[in-house]
VOLUM-896188 format. One record per residue: residue number from 1; residue in one letter; y, x, z of N, C-alpha, C, O, CB in turn. Coordinates in pm, whole numbers, m for minus. Each point is the difference from the previous one (the first is absolute). Glycine has a CB too. Example, Ala and Ser with C-alpha at 12.3 -4.5 7.8 and 13.67 -1.06 7.14 Angstrom:
{guti 1; A; {m569; 1319; 780}; {119; m89; 0}; {120; 90; 0}; {m2; 104; 66}; {m115; m293; 59}}
{guti 2; S; {222; 154; m197}; {119; 82; 6}; {109; m77; 73}; {111; 51; 17}; {m174; 67; m232}}
//
This chain:
{guti 1; M; {5856; 12078; 15570}; {m106; 92; 35}; {m101; m65; 95}; {m109; 55; 19}; {267; 135; m52}}
{guti 2; E; {m127; m303; 93}; {m90; m64; 97}; {m132; m41; m61}; {m98; m16; 73}; {297; m63; 48}}
{guti 3; D; {m208; 62; m252}; {m126; m38; m63}; {m90; 119; m24}; {m117; m16; m33}; {233; m175; m73}}
{guti 4; N; {m64; 309; 120}; {m75; 122; m21}; {m107; 15; 108}; {30; m8; 119}; {171; 115; m228}}
{guti 5; I; {m326; m86; 67}; {m111; 9; 96}; {18; 115; 99}; {m35; m14; 117}; {m115; m84; m290}}
{guti 6; V; {203; 208; 130}; {21; 114; 90}; {103; m37; 106}; {m19; 24; 119}; {m38; 140; m304}}
{guti 7; F; {166; m223; 140}; {105; m43; 94}; {m57; m96; 103}; {26; 13; 119}; {148; 17; m297}}
{guti 8; R; {m252; m127; 132}; {m55; m101; 89}; {m96; 63; 102}; {7; m33; 118}; {17; m138; m300}}
{guti 9; E; {m110; 258; 138}; {m97; 61; 91}; {69; 90; 104}; {m38; m2; 117}; {m134; m7; m301}}
{guti 10; V; {270; 84; 143}; {70; 87; 93}; {83; m84; 96}; {4; 27; 120}; {2; 158; m292}}
{guti 11; T; {61; m286; 120}; {81; m87; 83}; {m83; m72; 105}; {44; m13; 114}; {112; m15; m305}}
{guti 12; L; {m274; m18; 155}; {m87; m64; 98}; {m32; 95; 116}; {m4; m42; 115}; {m95; m101; m297}}
{guti 13; A; {78; 269; 151}; {m27; 99; 104}; {123; 17; 90}; {m14; 10; 122}; {m149; 108; m276}}
{guti 14; F; {281; m114; 95}; {123; 11; 79}; {13; m120; 93}; {34; 16; 118}; {75; 113; m303}}
{guti 15; W; {m136; m247; 133}; {9; m122; 81}; {m94; 7; 120}; {37; m39; 110}; {26; m91; m316}}
{guti 16; K; {m184; 179; 183}; {m98; 9; 110}; {51; 93; 109}; {m10; m32; 118}; {m178; m13; m280}}
{guti 17; V; {241; 161; 123}; {53; 95; 98}; {115; m65; 77}; {9; 14; 122}; {m77; 182; m269}}
{guti 18; H; {153; m265; 76}; {114; m67; 62}; {m46; m104; 102}; {53; m6; 111}; {81; 44; m320}}
{guti 19; I; {m231; m118; 171}; {m52; m104; 89}; {m63; 63; 125}; {26; m45; 111}; {m67; m105; m310}}
{guti 20; L; {m40; 253; 181}; {m61; 67; 114}; {107; 57; 92}; {m11; m12; 122}; {m190; 67; m262}}
{guti 21; H; {302; 5; 83}; {109; 58; 79}; {65; m105; 90}; {17; 22; 120}; {24; 144; m303}}
{guti 22; H; {m6; m280; 125}; {68; m104; 78}; {m95; m69; 98}; {42; m36; 110}; {116; 1; m302}}
{guti 23; A; {m283; 16; 153}; {m96; m63; 91}; {m31; 88; 120}; {m46; m50; 102}; {m52; m70; m295}}
{guti 24; A; {124; 250; 182}; {m18; 91; 113}; {107; m23; 106}; {m21; 28; 118}; {m82; 141; m272}}
{guti 25; R; {216; m218; 111}; {112; m23; 94}; {m12; m134; 70}; {24; m10; 121}; {120; 150; m265}}
{guti 26; E; {m182; m244; 68}; {m13; m135; 55}; {m75; m85; m102}; {m6; 35; m117}; {221; m12; 252}}
{guti 27; P; {m273; m135; m91}; {m68; m86; m96}; {98; m46; m109}; {117; m27; 26}; {m279; m49; 155}}
{guti 28; V; {111; 67; m303}; {80; m44; m114}; {m65; m120; m64}; {m119; m25; 20}; {201; 260; m59}}
{guti 29; Y; {m6; m311; m39}; {m54; m118; m68}; {50; m1; m144}; {93; 72; m35}; {m102; m202; 253}}
{guti 30; G; {m54; 50; m299}; {21; 1; m144}; {144; m7; m46}; {44; 85; m78}; {m259; m189; 66}}
{guti 31; Q; {291; 6; 59}; {138; m13; m47}; {84; 118; 43}; {86; 45; m75}; {m109; m293; 83}}
{guti 32; W; {0; 299; 112}; {74; 117; 47}; {m30; 119; m89}; {91; 73; m40}; {m97; m160; 276}}
{guti 33; I; {m123; 108; m268}; {m39; 112; m87}; {65; m15; m137}; {52; 97; m54}; {m270; m73; 176}}
{guti 34; T; {215; m145; m178}; {63; m25; m131}; {147; 38; 4}; {49; 68; m90}; {m212; m253; 45}}
{guti 35; N; {234; 141; 147}; {142; 31; 13}; {25; 150; 17}; {93; 55; m58}; {m58; m282; 159}}
{guti 36; E; {m118; 290; m21}; {14; 144; 24}; {m23; 79; m128}; {77; 91; m32}; {m151; m123; 269}}
{guti 37; L; {m30; m1; m311}; {m27; 71; m125}; {110; m25; m102}; {38; 91; m74}; {m283; m109; 119}}
{guti 38; R; {297; m103; m51}; {111; m29; m91}; {125; 77; 38}; {76; 43; m87}; {m171; m270; 48}}
{guti 39; R; {115; 245; 167}; {114; 79; 48}; {m7; 142; m54}; {103; 65; m19}; {m91; m205; 227}}
{guti 40; H; {m133; 188; m232}; {m21; 135; m53}; {m12; 0; m153}; {m34; 102; m61}; {m79; m41; 276}}
{guti 41; G; {141; m176; m276}; {0; m6; m146}; {m131; m37; m65}; {m12; 3; m123}; {184; 163; 137}}
{guti 42; Y; {m271; m203; 68}; {m129; m41; m55}; {m2; m151; m15}; {42; m73; 90}; {m156; 271; 16}}
{guti 43; N; {67; m244; m219}; {m10; m144; m23}; {m146; m42; 10}; {m77; 19; m93}; {282; m16; m56}}
{guti 44; I; {m241; m59; 262}; {m139; m40; 25}; {m3; m152; 18}; {92; m58; 58}; {m148; 283; 50}}
{guti 45; N; {m48; m287; m158}; {m14; m144; 20}; {m121; m27; 87}; {m82; 89; 25}; {190; m135; m248}}
{guti 46; S; {m120; m77; 269}; {m109; m34; 94}; {m138; 14; m64}; {m98; 27; 69}; {254; m183; 48}}
{guti 47; G; {m164; 137; m248}; {m127; 15; m70}; {m49; 143; m3}; {m119; 24; m24}; {180; m218; m114}}
{guti 48; T; {26; 289; 162}; {m36; 140; 12}; {m13; 41; 146}; {m92; 72; 38}; {208; m25; m254}}
{guti 49; L; {m22; m94; 297}; {5; 43; 140}; {m122; m43; 80}; {m63; 82; 67}; {309; m93; m82}}
{guti 50; Y; {m282; m118; 9}; {m105; m47; 88}; {m138; 58; m33}; {m76; 31; 92}; {207; m238; m64}}
{guti 51; P; {m167; 222; m155}; {m126; 70; m28}; {4; 145; 50}; {m102; 52; 45}; {69; m200; m246}}
{guti 52; L; {149; 213; 192}; {14; 136; 49}; {m19; 4; 152}; {m70; 88; 51}; {226; m34; m241}}
{guti 53; L; {m95; m148; 262}; {m18; m6; 146}; {m145; m28; 36}; {m53; 59; 94}; {288; m139; m70}}
{guti 54; H; {m300; m8; m98}; {m140; m32; 27}; {m89; 122; m24}; {m96; 21; 74}; {138; m261; m137}}
{guti 55; R; {m13; 319; m39}; {m78; 122; m24}; {22; 100; 114}; {m94; 65; 45}; {110; m100; m296}}
{guti 56; M; {107; 46; 297}; {28; 91; 109}; {m69; m46; 128}; {m45; 82; 81}; {266; m25; m186}}
{guti 57; E; {m230; m188; 123}; {m74; m54; 114}; {m150; 26; m16}; {m66; 40; 96}; {243; m218; m65}}
{guti 58; K; {m229; 154; m150}; {m141; 25; m27}; {m36; 147; 20}; {m110; 31; 46}; {111; m221; m208}}
{guti 59; N; {91; 280; 129}; {m21; 143; 19}; {8; 40; 147}; {m34; 113; 36}; {129; m74; m264}}
{guti 60; G; {m51; m131; 311}; {9; 27; 143}; {129; 64; 45}; {10; 49; 112}; {m251; m27; m118}}
{guti 61; W; {340; m22; m81}; {129; 64; 31}; {95; m94; 72}; {82; 43; 80}; {m112; 102; m277}}
{guti 62; L; {19; m274; 168}; {84; m103; 62}; {m88; m106; 63}; {m112; m26; m45}; {295; 69; m122}}
{guti 63; A; {m132; m105; 272}; {m67; m115; 60}; {95; m118; m10}; {118; 10; 36}; {m254; 136; 124}}
{guti 64; A; {85; m258; m209}; {81; m121; m16}; {m11; m84; 126}; {m108; m19; 55}; {73; 21; m305}}
{guti 65; E; {149; m52; 295}; {4; m85; 119}; {81; m123; m36}; {120; 9; m26}; {m140; 189; 185}}
{guti 66; K; {m46; m313; m160}; {69; m125; m29}; {72; m48; 124}; {m48; 15; 112}; {m122; m74; m287}}
{guti 67; D; {287; 2; 153}; {79; m55; 109}; {m56; m137; 35}; {15; m93; m78}; {194; 221; 5}}
{guti 68; P; {m275; m142; 190}; {m65; m128; 32}; {99; m115; 13}; {m37; m116; m19}; {m140; 245; 135}}
{guti 69; A; {301; m99; m84}; {101; m105; 12}; {40; m57; m135}; {58; m108; m7}; {25; 218; 213}}
{guti 70; R; {m114; m38; m314}; {40; m44; m134}; {m120; m31; m87}; {13; m9; m122}; {193; 146; 142}}
{guti 71; A; {m322; m153; 39}; {m123; m28; m75}; {11; m134; m68}; {80; m82; 46}; {m214; 219; 115}}
{guti 72; P; {62; m167; m267}; {m98; 87; m63}; {60; 90; m108}; {m64; 97; m42}; {m107; m270; 89}}
{guti 73; R; {293; 144; m93}; {58; 80; m109}; {116; 85; 49}; {94; 28; m74}; {m162; m205; m89}}
{guti 74; G; {59; 218; 287}; {108; 78; 58}; {3; 142; m47}; {m84; 44; m79}; {71; m189; 273}}
{guti 75; R; {110; 215; m145}; {21; 139; m38}; {m117; 86; 50}; {m56; m23; 107}; {308; m11; m100}}
{guti 76; V; {m287; 131; m88}; {m103; 98; 37}; {71; 134; 23}; {67; 53; m88}; {m252; m175; m47}}
{guti 77; N; {168; 174; 254}; {54; 131; 33}; {m108; 106; m24}; {m117; m21; 30}; {277; m80; 141}}
{guti 78; Y; {m118; 213; m226}; {m92; 111; m25}; {41; 117; 88}; {116; 41; 3}; {m157; m116; m242}}
{guti 79; R; {m58; 127; 312}; {27; 115; 84}; {m90; 115; m45}; {m107; m21; m58}; {174; m128; 253}}
{guti 80; L; {m23; 268; m168}; {m76; 119; m37}; {m120; 15; 94}; {14; m19; 121}; {196; 130; m210}}
{guti 81; T; {m324; m79; 36}; {m120; 25; 80}; {m9; 150; 31}; {80; 79; m48}; {m199; m278; m58}}
{guti 82; R; {22; 235; 186}; {m24; 142; 30}; {m30; 75; m129}; {50; 110; m22}; {m137; m169; 253}}
{guti 83; S; {4; m1; m316}; {m34; 62; m129}; {126; 12; m87}; {19; 101; m67}; {m254; m195; 81}}
{guti 84; G; {318; m9; m13}; {124; 2; m76}; {93; 109; 47}; {70; 62; m80}; {m94; m304; 41}}
{guti 85; R; {25; 264; 170}; {85; 106; 57}; {m46; 139; m49}; {83; 87; m28}; {m40; m231; 232}}
{guti 86; K; {m174; 163; m214}; {m55; 125; m52}; {36; 17; m147}; {38; 110; m43}; {m227; m123; 209}}
{guti 87; V; {178; m95; m243}; {35; 5; m142}; {148; 33; m14}; {36; 85; m81}; {m218; m254; 24}}
{guti 88; L; {266; 105; 135}; {145; 26; m6}; {31; 145; 35}; {82; 63; m67}; {m37; m303; 126}}
{guti 89; S; {m109; 292; 42}; {22; 140; 36}; {m38; 93; m115}; {74; 93; m32}; {m117; m150; 273}}
{guti 90; Y; {m70; 33; m302}; {m44; 78; m115}; {100; m11; m115}; {36; 100; m61}; {m276; m135; 129}}
{guti 91; L; {285; m87; m96}; {92; m21; m111}; {137; 64; 27}; {62; 53; m93}; {m181; m265; 39}}
{guti 92; R; {165; 209; 176}; {127; 66; 33}; {m7; 150; m29}; {93; 59; m55}; {m52; m233; 233}}
{guti 93; E; {m153; 233; m142}; {m19; 143; m29}; {2; 25; m149}; {64; 94; m47}; {m200; m68; 257}}
{guti 94; K; {68; m109; m286}; {m8; 18; m146}; {135; m28; m67}; {35; 66; m98}; {m278; m131; 106}}
{guti 95; V; {318; m32; 45}; {132; m30; m57}; {94; 117; 24}; {77; 37; m90}; {m112; m283; 128}}
{guti 96; R; {31; 307; 82}; {84; 117; 27}; {m35; 114; m94}; {88; 67; m54}; {m68; m135; 295}}
{guti 97; E; {m149; 90; m260}; {m46; 106; m90}; {43; m28; m143}; {49; 90; m69}; {m246; m48; 219}}
{guti 98; L; {181; m164; m195}; {38; m37; m136}; {151; 12; m20}; {46; 49; m103}; {m245; m204; 91}}
{guti 99; Y; {276; 110; 111}; {144; 11; m9}; {43; 146; m8}; {95; 34; m71}; {m72; m248; 198}}
{guti 100; G; {m92; 300; m55}; {31; 142; m4}; {m15; 58; m140}; {71; 93; m37}; {m144; m75; 273}}
{guti 101; E; {m18; m72; m314}; {m20; 48; m136}; {82; m78; m102}; {68; 60; m84}; {m297; 10; 149}}
{guti 102; V; {224; m201; m58}; {61; m84; m103}; {146; m30; 29}; {79; m21; m92}; {m302; m78; 50}}
{guti 103; G; {258; 96; 168}; {135; m41; 38}; {109; 104; m18}; {115; m27; 33}; {m225; m118; 123}}
{guti 104; K; {75; 261; m206}; {102; 105; m13}; {62; 1; m135}; {88; 83; m27}; {m209; 50; 192}}
//
């Protein structure tokens, strides 16, 4: 079912919510996100993850911080921005509402 366009579009949205949730707690980085999503049964590869992170950064939801000690190809940590926190708050409300209808 992973090739199904509906599945892919909905799953991408789930991944974004998941990333925002964890970035609200502490900075996250690509390999950690990959492992976390796999732990939840999602199979994501770097060719999907990094463009998704870059879009979230472009949208102003995440801020990328390169580790200067590991430059130039070091780990990039992503933290939630003020705008990202507002988006996450909105999404949490909508997820609760959706679960109230669909989750029963």
